[in-house]
N, C-alpha and C positions, 0 to 999 in steps of 0.2 A: 503494499499500500502506501511505501514510503515514495516509491516512483512516480505518485499523484502528485507529489508537493513542486511547484512551480515556483517563479520568482516574479513580483507584481511591483510597482513600480509608483509612487506617489504622485504631487505634481509638482515636487524638487527633486525628482530625477532619483530619487532613496530607492534602492531596492529591497524591497522586502518579502521575507518566504511567506508564502502561501499551503492552507488546509485544505484537509478535508470534510467533507461535511456526513462520511458514510462513518457507520458504529465501528467503536473499538480505536480511536482516534484521539479518544478523551486527553488523554494524557499529555500528546504532541499539541493538540489543539491550545491547552491550557497555558504549555509553553510558550506555544507562539504568540498567544495574544500580549500575556507578559510583556515577551522579547519587544513584540512591536509594542508596544506602550512603555516600554523603558527609552526604546533607541530614537522614537519618533516625540516624546511628551505626551500630555494628556490630551486626550481623543473622545469623540465621541461615540458609542456603540456604532452609529452608523456608520464615522472614519473608521473604525477599526474591522469592521463587515468588510467596508472595502476593500482595504489594503493588506488584508488576509485573504479574501474571496473565499470568505465563510457565510455560511446563508447566516440573517439578523437574527433568527431564532436561535443556532446553534450559538453566534455571541452571546444574546442576553443569558443566557441559560448559564454559558461559562463567565462570564464576566460577574452575573450576581454570584453567583456560589465563591469567584475568588474574594468580592466584595465581603460577603458573608465569614470567609474565610480570614480575612486582614490582611490576605494580600495586595486588593486595590481600594483604593478610596473612590469616594463621590467627591466634586470639586462644585464651587458653586455654579449653578445655572446659567448658560450664554444665552443671552436674545437674540436670533439671528436677524434678517430681514424678513423673512417668509416663515409661516407656519411656527409650531410650539417652540417654545428656547431648548437649547439643549443641555445636558447632563457631562460635561468631559472626566474620565475616569482618569484617574491617574495612578502612579505605584504609591503604593504606605512605606514613607520610610522606616516603621516600624513592622514589617510585615514579617521579617527574617532579620540574623544577624548571624555573623560568622568571625571567628577569629585567626587569624592569619599568624603566624612564626617563622621569623626565618632565623635560622643558625648558623652563623658566618665565622669566618677564620678571626675575626676580630672584637667580635659583639653578636650577641641575641637579643633580637627586636619582636615585640608581639602586641598590634594592634587588633580590636575587634571594629567592625563594621557593619553600618544598617544595609537596608535595601538597597537603598539608591548608593550603595558603597563609598558614602561619606566616615569618615574615622571621629569613634565618638570616642575613643578611648587607647593610649598608647604607649609603652614603658619599654623600658633596654638595659640593659647591661654591657657593659664595655669590659674587652678583658686581654691578656698577651696571647693567650690561647684556648680555646676550646675545652677545657677540661670536663669531662662527661658529666663525671658526679655534682659537679657545680652550676653544670647547666640542664639538668634535670630538674637537680632541686629548685631553683629557680622557678622554670618553668611551671613546676608543682605548684609554688607559692603564689605566683603572681595571672596565671589561667585559672586557681581556685578564686584570688583578690579581685579580677575582673568579670566572673560569673555574679559574686557575691553584692559586688555595687552595682550590678542592672539592678532595677525594678522587678520584683518579684512575676509580675506577669510578660515581660519581656522576655526572665531566661528562656523560659518552653521554644522561645522562637529562635532559639542559638540552634544551628542548625548541623554545626559540623567545627574542626579545628581543619586548618590547610598548613601545609608545612614546607619552606622551601629552604633546601639543603644542596651543597654541592656533593656530587658524587666522589662515594669516597673517601668520606673526611680523617679518616685512621690514615691516608696516605701523605697529608699534608704537614705531616710532624716537622721534618728536616727543614722544608719549605719556611715555615713560618716558626722559625726560629726555636719549640716546644722542646722541653727537656725531653730524652731518651725515653719512650713506654709511656708517657705521658694519653697519647691519645689513641693509644693501640685499645683501648674495651670498647672506640666505638664499633671498633670489626664486630662487636660481639651483641652491639644493641639494635636493637627494631627499635626504632624511635617512635613510628605510628603507633604499635603497638602497645610500648609503655604511657605515649600519652594517655593512648584509648583507654586503656585501665587506670587509668587516674582519675577521667573527667567522664566515660562510658559515652563519648561522644564520638562519631564517625570523623577519622582521619584520611585526607590523602596527603601524599609525600609527590614534589612535585621537584626534580633541579631548580638551585636556584637562579641559572641563567633563564631557565623556562619560566618560571612564575615572574620575573620583571619583565620577560617579553609578553609574556599575559596582560600584566597591568598594563603595558603600555598598547596593546590592543583591545583592552576593555575598557580604559578610563581615557586615553588620550587620542588614539587612534581613530578620527573619524571617517577615516574613507573604507571603505566596505569592499569584501572580497578582493583586496590587494594582497601583492607577494612581496613581503621585506625582509631584509636581514638586522636582526637588535645586535647592537654591540652596547656590553655592557661594563665599565673598567671601575672595579672594585677592587679591592685588598691582592686579588687575582682577576684580571680577564676572563669573560666568557660571553656569552649571548645565546639568544635563541632566534627562529625562525617561523616564521608565518607564511604559508600556502593558501593562497585563495580565501584570505580568510579566515584561516583556522590557523591553531597553534600546532606545529608540526614536531613531534618529539621525539620521532626513529624509534629503531628496535629497540635498542639500548632505554632512550627516557635520556638521552646526552645530546641530542642535537643541537647543534651551533656552538660546539664546547671551543670555539675562538682560540681559546688558552693553548689547547693541545697543536694547533699548525704549526708545522717545522718552516721558520725561516730560509732552512742552507739544505744540502744533500750531507748525507753521513761524511766524515773524512777519511782522508785516507787512515787517519789510526783507529779509526772507527767510533769515535768520542760522538756522544748524540750531539747534534744540531743544534741550535737556538730553536726555542719554539716562541710562540707570540707571547705565551704567558711568563717568559723571561725580562723582556722589551718594554711590554703595555701593561705591566699592569703595577698599581700604588703600590705595592709591594717594595719594588724594586727602588722608588722616589724615598719612601721610608728608612729603606735603609742607607740611601745616600744622605738622607737627612739625620739619620743617628752619626752616621760615621763624622760630617761635619756639624756635632756639640747640639742636636736640637734638644730644643727646651724641653723642662723638666714636666710643662701642662703638657706636651702631646702632639701626636702626629697634625690632630685637628687644628690647633692654634699655626703649626705650622704652616700649611695648608692656606689660612687666612691671614697670615702676615706677609705684608710687604716685603721684608727683608727677603724672603723665601724665592722674591721672584726669579733671579735668574738661575736658582738652581731648577726651579717647574720647567722651566722653559728651555733646559738643556734635555731633561725625561719628556717632554713634549719632541725636540728634533729627534728622538730615537723612536717615540712609542708609535707618531703616528707614519711613517712609510710603512712601519708593520701592519697598524691598522688599513690602512690603505691598502695592500696585499691585499687582506682578507674581503675586502670588498670588491677589489678586482677580481679574485679567485669565484666569488660567489656570483658575482655579475654573468660568468663566462659561463656559470653553469646552471642557471638560475633567472637569468634574465629579469631580478625583481624590480619592483615601480619605485622602491628606495629604498633608504637603510635610515635606524635609526639609532643613534648615539647616547648613551646615558650613562651615569656612573654615582658613585661616592664620592666627589668629589663638589668643591663649590664652584656655583654658575657660570661663571667668569671663567673660571680656568678651565672649565668641559668646553667651551664658547672655542676658546683658544684650542683646545685638541680637536675640536671639528673643523674650524677653518685650515689648522695645519695640514689632517687629512685629507678633506678638499683637495690641498693645494698639492699634495704628493700623488693622490691620484690618478691625476694628470700625466705624472710623470712617468709612470707605468707605462707600456706602446698598450693603446686599448682599440687597436684595430679589430673592429667585427663585433663588438659591443657599444650599447647604449651608457656612457655614465651616467648613473643615478642620482640621483639626488641624496644629501644625506645632510640628515635634519635634526637638530640637537632636541633630544629629549628632556620632560619636564619633571618627571617624579623623581629625580633624583638618588637620595639613597633611603628611603621607603619603597622602591618600586618589587624591590624583592617580597617583603614582608605584605606589601597589598595585591601580589600576586597572588601569595598563599592562601591570604582574604577570602579571593576572587571564588578560588576553587569548591567550595563546598557550595555558594550560590549558582556556579557554573551546573555544578552536577545534581541539583534540585528541580535546576529552573531551565537552564541553557537550550535551545532546540539545535545544539551541535550533537550528534548522534553518540559521536565519541565522548562526551561528557556525561553519560549519564549513569554511570556505577559508581558507587561508593565504595573504598576500602575501609577494613577497619585496622 
């Protein structure tokens, strides 16, 4: 029956999925109506029927049910030029809630978002390296705290927890200068199961680069059905990939792992060549800052200090050509519509890196490919936790069939 779904276009040219009026499609049609209202803003039932190509009766039945369930709400009546006033239907911000967690190499972040993806609570912990016991204890305490702080009537509407975490966290010990053996325990920890046992909530785990990419796709990118490469510059550079408007995770969930892209061939001595992660990661800049007596108030203060400009510029001069190489490689394989670059850097530094990457792209031989636009992202250091928080909402309400299953 899914092959009966086609696309409709509203008067602004926006593409919308359409549904089926046959029985057995209720779950999909509910998701479809929610998605249409979310994307287009408040709409009358007649507008929703036109955009989804569902019958007026089907839309009325489903919308009334979703209003009764608290998922949608009625707005104030709007008087038109002809006929009876219409009553726009909108997403209820308190219709659902979700928790997002990012476990990173230098920090753990927790956010709670409502049904409009607005952040209603946020907590963070910074560390030199992610000690498994410390991270799990902090999560246990803070997940409980944010749930306790929610009004009693809202707490049952928390759909689940999304977790954004680097692939193979236990393997990054030497790279981030953690004590030998300090992160080995991560190899024996089922993070999703651990959080689920503590909270009783469904848990979904996604690679952190893909999670940031999902946040960009959901919250910031209004161009639907596009293909784009997403580059995220953090302690270690990574990324994600969107193909035809859908997040592409790959066979092992590690698509867009730009940090692993080699920058040269093996040498005659068999020494492993440099990868993107070695030159385009903030970890390299941080190590340089430490060698140059970085102030005790840490790396974040260093990034915001005017005195650090020359050192940052040197790092950008090395990172940008490597990032440009990934752009050219992606374009030659995928013919992307554009590239988005974001990261855990102050916006002014990120803008410099984007500008230099654009300059370096045209220094490669790009004959035979169309150079894509490179766009500065807007979500910054919150992208990964936000993407994680979107996962339970996506699993419950997305019209994307690949997002339908929640794992515990």
